[in-house]
N, C-alpha and C positions, 0 to 999 in steps of 0.2 A: 704141625700139629703139635700142642708135647704130649709125648710118650714118656714121658718119665714119672706119670703119678696109678700106676696101676692098673686097674682097666678102664675103659676106653672110654670118654664121654657118654658116644654112640649107648655101649651098655649102661650104666646111670642113667643116661635120660629114657630110656626104655622103661627102666626100671622104675622110674619115677618120673612121670606126666603132674649222712653229717652237720665310735666315741671316745672320743674319747674321756678320762674320769670325769671329770666333771661337767658332761654330757653333751646334749646337740645344741648344736646354735636351733631358738625355736623354729618352728616354722622352717625350716629347709628339710632338704630331697634327702632320707640317710640311704643306705643301699648295704643291704648286709643279708650275710644266709641265715635263713631262721634257725633257731635252736628248737624251741618251742613252741608248741599252741596250748592255750589254753582254753575249750569253746567254753569251758562253766563260770572263767573271769574275765571272759572277751580282750585277753591280752595274747601279746607276742613279744616273745625275746628274741631279738636281732644283734646276731655278730659281725659287730663292721669290724674290718679287718683294723686292727692298730690300736685299738681304743677297748674300752670296756664296753660288755653287751648294754643295747640299750633295750628297758622294754613299754610298747608301746600299746595303746588300746582301738580294740577296733572296736562298731557299731552299726547300726541298720542305716543309718548315712555315710558308711564307705565307698566310695568306688573303689573297683577291682578292673583290672587291665591286664588281659594276657589268662584273668582266668574267669569265670561267671561267682566264684565266692569265695570265701574262708575254707571249706568245704575241698577245695582243689590244689588246698595249698598243704607239706608238711615239710617236716624238719630238711635241712640242708638245702632247702629250695632255695636260688637267689631272687632275692626282691628287691626294689628301691621303694622307699614309702615316704609321702609326702606327710610329715607332721604340723598338729597346730600348734601352738604354745604350750596347750596341754598333752602335748605327746599324745594325740589321739591321733588315727594313721586317718587321712581325707582320702588319704588313695594310696594302693597296692598296686604296686607293677610285677607280674611273677616275670625275670630277668629270664628265655630263652635263648639262647646257640644257637641258628637254623646249620644245617648241610646241605651240602650244592644238590642240583635235582639227580634223580635219581640213584644216589651213596646210602639214603635209608633204608634201613629195615626194620620189620617188624620182629615181634618175642615170636612168632609163627615163622616165621624166616629162620629166627637163632636158631632152635629149635630142630631145624630142619637140615640145618646145618654143624651144629653138633651130632646133632644122630648121622652125621658124612653122604645125607643125601645129597651134598654139594659136590664133594668130590675134597682133597685136601683142603686144607684148612690153617690160617696161624689168627688165633683168639688175643688180641694186646688187652690188656687192665693200661689205661691211660695215664690214670692215676697218681697219687706222691706212691712213691714205692713202697711208705710205713701201714695205707692203707690197703695192701695187697693182702698180707699175712693173717688179718682177720681173717679174711671172708672176701672171697672172689667169685668169679660165674666158671664152671668147671670144664678146666683142658687148657684155662688161660695162664698166660705170663703176662707178667709187669714189663709195664713197655715205657712208662712215666714219660711224660713229653720238656720234662726239664730236665732230663738229656736226653736230646734229639741222638745224638751217634750213639749211644749204647741203645737205644732201640730203633734203628736203621738194622744195627750187628743182628742184632733179634728176630727180621722177617728175613725170610725165603730166600735163597738165590734166584726164583725163579720169578722175576717181576710178573708173573700174570698169574700167579694164582692166588686162591683168595686168600684177603686179611681185612678181620673184621674189627674194629678197636670201640669201645664204648668206657664210661667215665661215669660219676654221680649221677648222670639225667639228663632231661634237656637244660634244666638253669647250670651243666656245669662247662666250658670252653676246652675241655683237655677232647676229647672226642674231636671235637673238628680241627682243633690242632693237630690231633696227631695225623687224622686223614692227609690233611695238606701238607706235613713230614712225610709222609712214606707218597702221596702222588706227585710229592716234588721231587722226590728221589728218582722217579720213574715208574713206580707200580702202577697198575694198567684197574688192577678188579679189588678195587678199595672200598670197605661199606662202612660204618655207623650203625652202631644198635646206641641211638639216641634215647633212648626209656634207661639206658641203663641201669645199675645195682640197684634204684628205686623200684623200675619195675618188675625186674626178677623178683625182688622180695614180695615185691606185690602178691605177684602169681603163688609167688608158694613155692616158688621152687629152689632146689640145694642149693647151698655154697659149699666150698671147700675154706678152707684154713690152712696154710702152709704146715709139715710138720717143723723146717728150721723158727719159722716163729714160734709156733707152740713150743717148744724147746726150751724155750727162751723164756715162757709164760706159764710154765708151772709153778702158777702160787694161788696164795688163797683168791684174789680176784678174778679168776679164769674156773669156771665147770666145767669139768671135766668127766667123763658118764661112757663107760665105757657096756656099749648093750650086748654083748657077745655070754652066754652060757656061763654063772657061773663059778662051775667048777673051769672051763678052761680059763675065766678071768686072774683067777688066786695063782694059777700058774706065771700066770708072766701080765703086766698092765700097766697101764704111766704112770706114772707118781700123783698121788693124790686124786686119781680117780675111783668113783661108785658105782655100784654096778646097775644100772636099771635097764631092764629090758624090753623092748619094745611093749611085751606081753604085760608085765608089773603098770608100764607107765598107761598099758588103755585098763585096768584095774581098778589102777588108782583112779582112775577119768570117772569109772565106771562110781566108784564112791564118792565123791565128790559132786555128782551127780546126784543119788540119793543122799546124801545130806547137805544138799541144797545148798554147794561151797564152789568158791570162785577154783580152777581149779590150777596150784602152783604146785609147785616142785617145793621139798621140806625145806625151810631157810633161804627158799628162792624170790622172796619177794617182791623183789626187782623184777621188771620184764625187758628189761634193757642190759640182764645181765649177760658179757658172753657164755656161752655155751657148746662147748666142742665133743660131738660126740664121734668112736668110733665100735666098728667092727673089724673083721679081719681083713677086710677091703673096702673101698671106698661105695663100693655097692651091695653090697649086704643085705638086703630086703630088710632084716630087722635095722638095723642102721637108716633107712633112709622111708620107715613107717615110721620109727622113736623120730627125727627130723620133722614128719608131717606130722605127730602128734603136738610135740610141745611148738610148733607155730599156731596149731588150732588153742590152743593156751592163753597164747598172746606171746608168746617170748620173742622178740622181733628181731637176736643179733645170737641164731642156732648156727653154727656151721659145722659141714663134716668133715672128720680129719683127711687129709689129700692121702689118696694111697692106701688108709687106715693100718692097721697095725702092721701088715706083713712090710710094707714098707719102712716102718717107723724101724722094727725089727733090721730091715735090710738097712738101715741107713747107722745102726748103727747107736740108737739116741739111747734115753735113760729111759729105764724101768725098772720095776721092784714084780715081787712075788710074794704070794702069800694072800691072805689076808686083804682086801680093799676095804677103804676106805670106812667106817660103818653110817656117814652122812655127811653130807654134803655142807663144807664147811665154805664161805661165799661171805664177802665185806668189798663193800663197791670200793673202788679206788679215788683215794683223797682229791677232791675237790675242793677247788679257790673259795675260802669261805664257810667249806661248809664244817661243820662239829663233829666229834665222833659222837655216837650216843650215846657209849659210855659215862663223858662228858655231861654231857645233856641230861641224861641221869643221873648225874653227880651235883647237877647244878640249881635241880627241882629241889633239891632238900635245903639251899641257901639262895633264893630266889630276890631277897635283896637291893643286889644292885641290878638285877636281870627282868626282863619284862621277855616274856614267851608267848609271841605275837600265832595269833589262829588264822590264818589267810582264804579256811577254804570259807564257801558258800555258807547260808542259816539253815540251808534244806540240809546239807552236807552234817553240821553239827548237830541235829535234831539228828538225823538219823543214823550217827556214826559213832555218834556221842563226843565230849568233850574232855579235855584237861584240865582239872584243878587249877585255878590260881591264874591263868592264862585270858590274855584279850584275845579278844574277837573282833576282826576288822577286815572283811572280807577282801581279795585283791584287786576286785574291779572299782571298789572306794578307797584302798591305800592312796592314792594319790592324793584324792582329796580330802582326806580326813587326817591326813601326817603329822598334822600340829595336835594331836591327840597326844600323844606321843612323846613321852619326856625324852629330849636332849644330852638326860644326864647319866644315861641309865642305857647302855647292851640291849639291843633287842634281836630273840632270837624268835627266827618264823618257823614255823611250819605248816604241813599241810595232809594231803591225803599217799602223798608219796613223792613229795621232792619238788618237783618242777616248777610250783605257784611258791613252791619257801625260795626257791633260786628266784626267779621272781622278782616276789618281795627283796627282798637281801640287795639286788641287784637296786631299785626305788629309793632304798633308804640309804643305800649308801651312798647313791648321786644326792641324798639331801641332805650329809652330814654328818648321817649318826653312825654311831658306833654299833657292826653288823655281824652278824653269820647267818647259818640257816640249816637246817636239819634234814637232809637229803640221805629218805628213809620211809618207808610205807608204812604207813600208824594202824593203831587202834587204837580203844578208849574200854574202857570197865566201869560199870556203871559205878567206880568211886571215882571214877574221874583219873586217873593211872594210866600212862601210858606204855606202850609196847610197840617193839617193832621186828 
């Protein structure tokens, strides 16, 4: 078991029960991981290895293999898609990597292991090492299968000790590969948690962020929240952190309910924003309650700092003193094709060479408001209506939160348009102005 993370995972768990540029050959079978799914537009963006993402549509005639329907698919799932010439998905197959009989364990068994009800263990995260730092299951160590020798060096000397591997879920091959590496090396008590990170996150169980990873990512693209008493936080805190106790978050939720507003952190409308919480330890009641609160608000990338403030200090990592930041200053990491919000606003003042393309649904347009002067083509109609757009102007797509806007960007590029997209959550006023 990894003993370097402060309080044991047992205490922690007991306290709190992710084509080429010219496009695919029409009618071929595509294989890749899901980037986004838009049920409103009936579209999926697929990350095909070695090529640009591909946007395909689905409808009532689409057949599914391995799942009963679109609701059983999620981002990062590996799929094979048979597409029609119009890039409509005729068959979607979820690709699953199985484990040998008797090897797979479920989430209840995982919890029992982490509570040390099964004796000593080693929990290995078989994903690529770069994925480990931002979030991993408590007590795990990085055992990336790309480095088999390094993986074996991290396993216990006792080849009969329990070893458990996990990765990115059933459509990820790394758990299967890690199990084989260990068993081929003579380990006799090897298990695989095939539900992996998606299953753990779906259960809203806490995840950890590594201290060394966070030390290298104290920037505006990551939200760091100190949940301790404000007086204590002011004495010493992580650079750039804001102070929000679990009690304050709870009070904010009650205020949102009273005002009939969606619960969001001020300045963080992006529900995919990486948020790292810390208390004195990783198992503080306040930090676990704050984690639960933010996950209930819909934030999907929340993690608890491994070891908490005590371990951060013991490692000699950066600290500030005095007043914490008054507000969260978050900005999304730059994404290929995305336009900076301020540049978007500047271009609104000189729109002659630009077409601003709203790809939301008709219903959203009526309910949420519209941008004055923008062209409106819902994403699910864009392929059929692409010729309505001028080929001599740049097209900048936008939607409610950036997901469909990026899908539109991929479709526009595939059809030869100069394009960018707005990767922000949008709001409109009665005069047709936009804010983020």
